[in-house]
N, C-alpha and C positions, 0 to 999 in steps of 0.2 A: 784340892777342891772336888767333892763327890762328882760324879758323872751327871746325877740328876741336876744339881745346882749349875753346872755348865751349861746345860741343855736350857734351863730356865732363864739364865742370864741372855744366852744367844736368842732365845724365841722372843724375850722382851726386846731386843733390838729391832728384830723383822717388824713386830706388831706396831711397834713405835714409829718407824719409819714408814710404814704404810699410812698409818693414821695421820702422820704429820703432813706427807704428801697429800693426803685427801684434804686437809683443812685448807691448803694452799690452791688446790685445784677445785673446790666447792662451787665458785662462781662460774666456772666455765659452763658453757652450754652442752648439755648433755649429747652424747653421740646418738643415742636412741631417741632424740627428741620428736615430738609429734609433728606433723604437718600443720601449717597454719590453720587456726579456726576459721571455718567458712560459715556458710547459712546453715539452717536447719537440716536434720538427718532423720529419716523415717526408716526403720527397719520393720518391713512388712511381712505378714504371714508366718511368724517366727514363732518357735516353741520358747517360752520364757520360764526361766527359773528366776523368780524374783527375790530370792533370799530365804525363802520358806517352803515354796510349792511350785509345782510346774503347772503352767497355765499354756495351753495348746492354741495355736493360730490367732495370735495377736499382733498388734502392732505397738511399737515404742518409738516416740519421737522425742528428740533432744536438739536443744540450741542454747547457745550462750553459756555451754559448760554444764547446763541442767537438764534434767528429764522434765519434758514440758506436758507430754501425754502418754498414757498408758490404756490400752483397750482395743479389742477388736474394731471398733468404730472411731478410734483416734483419726482425725482429719489430716491429710497431707497439706502442710503448709506450702503456698505458693514458692516455686524455685527450690524447693527442697531436693536435697540428694537422696534418692530413694535405692534402698538395697532391699533385694528379694531375700527372705529368711527361710524360704522353704527348705525343709530338711536339715535346718539348722537349729541352734539353741543359743538364746541369748543369756550370758550369765552376768551377774555383779562382778566387778573386778575382785579378783582372788586376794586373799590376805594371808601372808605368811606370818604365823603368830610366834615365831621364835627364829630370829635371825641375829646376827652381829655386823653391823655395817662398818667397814674400816675404809671403804672410798664412796664417795659421791657417785662413781660410775656403777656400783653395785646397785643403787636405786634405778638407774636407767636400765641395765639388764634385767632387773625383775620386771619392768613394764613389758619387756619384749614377750616374756612368757606368759603375759596376763595378770601378773602380781601387781596390782595397782596400789597396794598398803602393805607396809611391813611393821611388826612389832619388833624393834630392836630389843635385845635382852642384856647388852652392855657395850660400851664403847667409850672413847675419851670424851670427857666434859667438852673440850675445844670443838672436837668435830660434832658433836650434837647441836652445840649452840650455833655453829656456822650453818649447819644443814636446816635447823628449824629457822633461823634467820631468813634465808633464802625462801623457805616454804611460806612463812609469814608475809614476806615481801612480794610474792607472786613470780619469783625467779626459779621454781622448782617445777615447771610444767612437764620437762622431759623426766622427771622421777616419780617413782613411787611415794604414796604419802608415807610419812616417817613419824613413829613416836618412840619414845626411848627413856630409860631411867638414868641415862648417862652412865656414871660409874656404879659398881656394886659394893654391897656391904660384906667384908670379909675379915677373917682375922689375920694378924700379922704372919706373913709367909703363907697365907691360904691360898684356895683356888681364886684366880683372877689376878693376884698379884704377879703372876709368872709372865705375863704379857708386856709388863713395863709400864703400863699406863699407870700416872701418879694416883694412887690411892690413899686415902687417910684411913687406915685400917682400924678396927674396934677392938680394945681388950677387955671390955666388959660392958654390962648394961648401962653404966652411967654414961657412955659414949654415944648411945642410941638417938638420943633426942637432938643432939648437935649434927650428927651424921645427916639424919632425916631433914633438918632445918637447912643445912648447906645444899643438900640436893634440890630442894623446893626452890631455894635460891638461885640454883643453876637453871632452873625451868625443867627438870625431870618431871616424866608424865606419871611415873610410879616407882616404887622401891623395889629393887632387886637385892635378895639376900642369898647368901652362900652357906650350905650347910653340907659339907662333903669333907670327910677325913681321909679320903683316898682308898678306904678299905675295898671299896666295890671293885677297884682297879689292881688289888694286891699290892698296895704301897700306901706309905703314911704321910700325911701332911697336916699341918694344923687346921683347924675349923672353929666357928663360934660356938659357944654353949648355948644352950636352950634358954638360959636367963636372958642373953642378949638377943637372941632371935625373937622372943617374946616381947623384949622392950622394943626393938625395931618395929616388930607389927604394930604395936599400941601406938609408937611416935609417928608412924605412917598414917594410922587411921585416925589420929589427933589432927593431922594436916590435910585430912581428905584425900589421901593417896592410897591406892591399893598397894598391897604387900606380895611379890611373888618371889617363890624360892625355889633355888636349884638344890634339891636334896636327893642325894645319890642313891640311897639305900631305902628299902621298905621301911625300916624303921624310923630313918630320917623323915620320910613322908607322913608316917603316922604321928610323929613328933610335931611336925609342922602344922598338920590339919588340927591338932589338938590344942596348938598355939594360936589358932585363928587366921592362919595364912588365907589370902584370896585364892592363890592358884598356884599350882605346881608346874614349874617350867620344863620339866621331864618326868616321865614316869621312871622308876627305879632300875637301877643297873645291875644290882647284886643278885638277881635271879630269886628274889623273895616271892612268897605267895601267901595270900590272905583272902578268903572268900568273903571276910567283911570289910575289905578295903574300899570297894565302891560305896557301900552303905555310909562308912565314915566320912568319905568325902562329901556325900549328899548331906548328911546331917549338919556338916560345918558349911554348907552352901559354897564350895570351893569348885573351881574350874580345873580341868587338867590339860596340859599340852604334852601328848605322849612322846613326841619327836621320835617316832620309831626308825626314821631314816638313819639318825645318827647312833642309835642304841644298835641296830642292825650292822650299821658300818664299823663298830668296834669289834664285833665278831666275824662278819664276812661282808661282801660287796656286793651281793646279788642284785638288789634294786639299784645301787649306784651304777652298775655296769649296764642295767637294763636302760635306765634313763640316758647313758651316754651314747647307747647303739639305736635309740628310738628314732625312728625315720621323721618323726614331725619334730623333735626336739633337737636332734644332732646338728641340723644345718644352722642353727643359731649358737651353737657352742664355739667359743674360741678356745684355742689350744690350752690357756690355763684353766678353763672349765673341765675340759676333758682330763687334764692331768690332776685336777682337783676331785673329781669324781673316781679317779684311780687310786688316788692315795690312800694310805693306810694309816690308822693311828700308831704309836710307838708301842703300843700295848695292846693286850687282847683280853676279852671277857669271854666267859663259856658260852657256847651258843645257846645253852638253856637259860641264860639270862635274859636274850631276847625273845625266847619262846614264854617267859614269865612275864614279860613287860606286854607282849602281845596279848596273852591271856586276861591281863587285867582290862583291857579295852571293853569286851562285853560286860564285865563287872560293873564298869563305870556306866555303860550304856544303860543297863538294867535298872540300875539305882537313880538313872535320871540327872546324872553328873554332866554339865557342859563339857564337851571335849571340843578343843581347838586344834586344827591342824598346823604344825610348825616342823621345820627342817632343821634348825640349828646351823644353817650355812654361815659361813664357809667352813666349817669343819671337814677335816678329810671325808670322802665320800659324799660330799654335797657340792652342788653349785647353786648359786642365787637365781631363783625364779624355777628352772627346769627342776629342781628337785622336789619342790611342792608338789608336783603332778607325781612323782615317785611315791610320795608322801600319802597322798589321796589313795593310791593304789594300796598301799600296805594297810590305811585304815580299814578299807573294804576288807582286805584279806583277814583283818583282825576280828571282823564282825560287824562293823557298821554297814548299813545300806548306803548305796550310792547317794540318795538323796540326803541321809544324815551326814555322810561326808561332804557333800557340797555345802551343807550349813555350817559345818566344822571349818570351811575355808571361806566363808562370806559373812554372814548375819551374826554368828555366835562371837567370833572374836571381835567384830565391830563393836557389838552391845558390851562385852566384857572390857573393852579398851577405851569405850568413849569415843569411837570414831564417827562422829556425827553424821548419819545419812549414809555412810559407806556401808558395802557389804548388803545392800538391798537395792532393788529397782522401785523406785516410787516417784510419783510426780513431785517435782520440786527438789530431788534428790541430786547429788552429784552424779553426772554422767560419766562414771568409771563403769566401763561395759567391756565385755569379752564375748565376741561371737565365734561360735566353734561349729564343726561339722559333726552331725550325730546327736545322739541323745545320751547324756552323762548319767541321767537317772537308771538307764538300761546298763551301761558300760562306762564306768568311771574314767577308763582311759581315754573317752572321747575328749576330755579337756585339754588333752595335747595336741588335737588337730585344730588350731587357732587359725580362723580366717580374719580377724582384726582387732585390734584392742583400742579402746579410747579412755583416756585419763582426762577428767574434767572437759568432756566433749571434744578433745583434740586426738585425732586418729595418731597413734604410735607409728613411726616409720619402720616397720619391721624389714620391710625389704633391704633399706640401706643398712640395717644391721646385719642382716643375712649376709650381705655382700662383703661387709667390713669383717665378720665371722671367719667367711671362706679366705679372705684374703690373708688374715690372722693366721689361719691353720696352714695355708700353703706357705706362708714366710717362717713358719717354725718348723717345716719339715728339714730333716737333715740333708745337707748336701750330699751328692753321690759318694764322696769320700768319706761320709760318716762325720764330717765336721761341720761346724757352721762356718759361713762364707769369711766373716771377720778373723776367726779364730785360725783358719788355715793359713792366713798370711804370716803369722809368727808364733813361734813357741815362746819367744821372749815377751812377757807382758809388760815388764817395766826394768830398766837398767838404771833410772833415776840420773842419768845425765841430762845436761840442757838446762833450760832456764826456770823450768816448772815441773811440778810432780805430774806426770801423765802416764797412760798406758796405751798399748799397741792397739787395744779394742775395748768394747764395753764403755760403761758410764765413768769408768775410773775409780781413783781413791777419795776416799773422805774420812774424817774423823768422826768417830762414834764412842759417846760416853753415856754412861748412866744419868746424866742430868735429864735426858729426855724421858725419865722414869722417876723423876724427882730426887735423884740422887746429887751428889755433889763432886764426883770425881771430874777431873779436867784433863785435857791432853792437847797437844798441837803437834803438827808435823811440818817439817822443812827439809830441804836439801840441805846436806853437810858435806864438807870435804872428806876425803879419805876412804874410798869405797873398797869393797871387797875385790880380790883377784887384781889388785893394782889399778883399779878404777880411779876416777877422779872424784866421783860422789857417790853418796847413799842417801837413803832416806831416814831421817832421825825423827823418831816418835818420842816425845817425852811428856810427862804428866805425873799425876798423882790420884790413886784410887782411895777415895775418902769415904767412910761409913756415913749413912745419912738416909739411903733410900732402900727400897726392897731388894735391889741387885746392886752389884758391884762390878763395873768394867770400864775400860778406856783403850783405845787403841786405834788401829787403822783398819778400814774396811774396803774391800773391792768389790765393784758390782761388775760382772762380766756381761751382762745383758745391755741393751741399747739405753735403758733407763734403770734408775735404781730399784732395786727389787724385782726387776723383770727376769725370767729364766733366760739361760742361754745354753746352748748345746755344747758341752764339754766332754763328750762321750769318748773321744779318741785320747783323752788324757791317761796316762799311766802314772804319771807320778807328779805332783806338786813339789817345787823345790825353791829353795831361797837360801840366800847367805844371811847371817845374822850374828850380831855381837851385842852384848848387853852388860847389865850389872850383877849378874849371878843369881837372879831371882828367876822363879818359873813363869814362863807365858804361856799363851793358848792359841791354837789354830782351831777355828770352827767354820764348818761348811753348812750351808744351808740348801736344801733341795725340796722342790715342791712335793716329789714323790715319797720323802721322808716325813710327810704330815707336818710341815715347817717346823719339824723337832730337829734341829742341827745337831751334827756329830763333833765332839771336841777332842782334840788331841793335845796334851801339854809338851812344851820343849823348853829347854834351860840353856841359853847361850851364855858362853863366857864372856871374859874381857877381849879374847882374840876371836877374828872372823872363824866362822865355821859354817860349812854348807848343810842344811837340814831337807832331808827328802822324806815325803809322806806319800807312799804308794796309795793310788786311788783306791786299789781293792780294799785296803784296810778301813776305809769309810763305808764299805758296803753299798755303794752307790753305782748306778748305772752312769751318771754325769750328764745325761740329757736335758737336766732341768735345773741346773746350778744358779741359784740367787745371789748369792755372796759368799765372800770368804772373809772372816776377821782374824786379825793377827793383832795379840795385845795382851794387857794385863788383866786379870779377873780373879775376883774371890779374895785375895790377900791385900789389906789396905797398906799403902805407904806410896813413896815417889819410885818412878821407874824410868828407865833409860832404854830404848831398844832401837837398833840400827838394823835396817833392812836393805838387802841389795839383790840385784839379778832374779827377781821374781819370775819363775817360769813354769808353764803347763806343758811337761813333756810326754 
């Protein structure tokens, strides 16, 4: 099986497990939940950015989740909490116009950084439905407001299928109408389309043809839905605009240049979400590192956020590609094209909430004024995605508010110095989140020996003796198959007699990999962290070893690490009918080992039944 295919299978597993866990946890109270709503609040003598312009020395009153008065003469209601806004600026809640939500907690984290609404650009239909159900029922007060297309439109094997979410791919224009009808039935807010053959990143993958893209746009418009496209190259962007797409989810990644690009987008009345954060991150991590070190943002970052900001993609683009995307921003501005601020979190080099502040800085560096940039993160995305009343501060509108120190119309980095955040009039408990983030960072720090405390106790993870499958640390073992990605493979594991080295028992994994989904896998999965898919520090590991016997076919070991951009590294092995010890030096995987999220051992790629015995799994 080619290395790229192995990576796609493994990445699918990670995304699916995270999304499945998110659906189960969606109804839990958010950690960053707001303090209980009290009486009216007045912010006096504050500089106000109302979503369009700056108003000096005014008052804003809100109660019952709504703004009730705006103006220098707005009365102070009896019993109101009064906040002195002198030297401060009040903003509408910020909007990140390009994220991928894979857990409900991501929406709570966004709030902490002043992001009170997000435009998700692709997630599982089940998670979208669960989040929107909570939102409609009033159970999402501790989360950013959320809109989403659910799943995206792509070709068989195209971009989006590698994440393992069940996707009904399109083979031609005839499939477009049914696809859009099904998304409308799911409750999707708009339609997301992929036009990306991999050439912008120097590899190849299938993508939709323009006839199918055009049919999707027409079908979306027929159902009253906007069509937004991920178009990877300048030519892809041009073709999409000429086909009538409503918005570009990214600027191009291929380093293209066209002085007419802005005028074309303007003629077609399209908007653009540059996502400079992620385009820069494919080449270098300058802004990501700056965000991770920022004194106003870093106290609220958990260890996984810091690791995510420092992660890199498994490939690179030429730095000139970022410069070309950056140069397109003033062309769009000059032509009057609506520009929206979005980060593409949680891709490598980004973190929910925090990275939007980095994106605002990049937009100013690219040529927007601070005031234009503030609009790009408030009123413009609210208008383009129909977020009624959000992104502006008006009487009667939602009290989604961010109070900051300083004047962001002079220095955009002032948005990072947050005093308070309110979502629907309820103040977000940023102090509690800050304390939890500090505890998380402290808990994630390596022990003096360089090993995590649990791991230090034993080099032997599992000998598979006893009454049940267990591990000496971590969340333990589970079965993973491609059924989570719409496949048909099956597997089960159990303790069986006759272990290696004369031991009594071993772990027997039996199953069948059956074609039918976008990916093909089945096997056992070990999570070394305290919960599935949470990272563990295994940095003192030199060798992964285990005994195995099988049925003569090739199996796969895959390791997931946050620092590898969630792109796991795979190694094959082929056990025979007799027990044999297999050793995989950690150095062969090119990983530090301080952020290991999981180890998969099983069948992948080749269809058919399999039997695999494992014993004495060690991390030496």
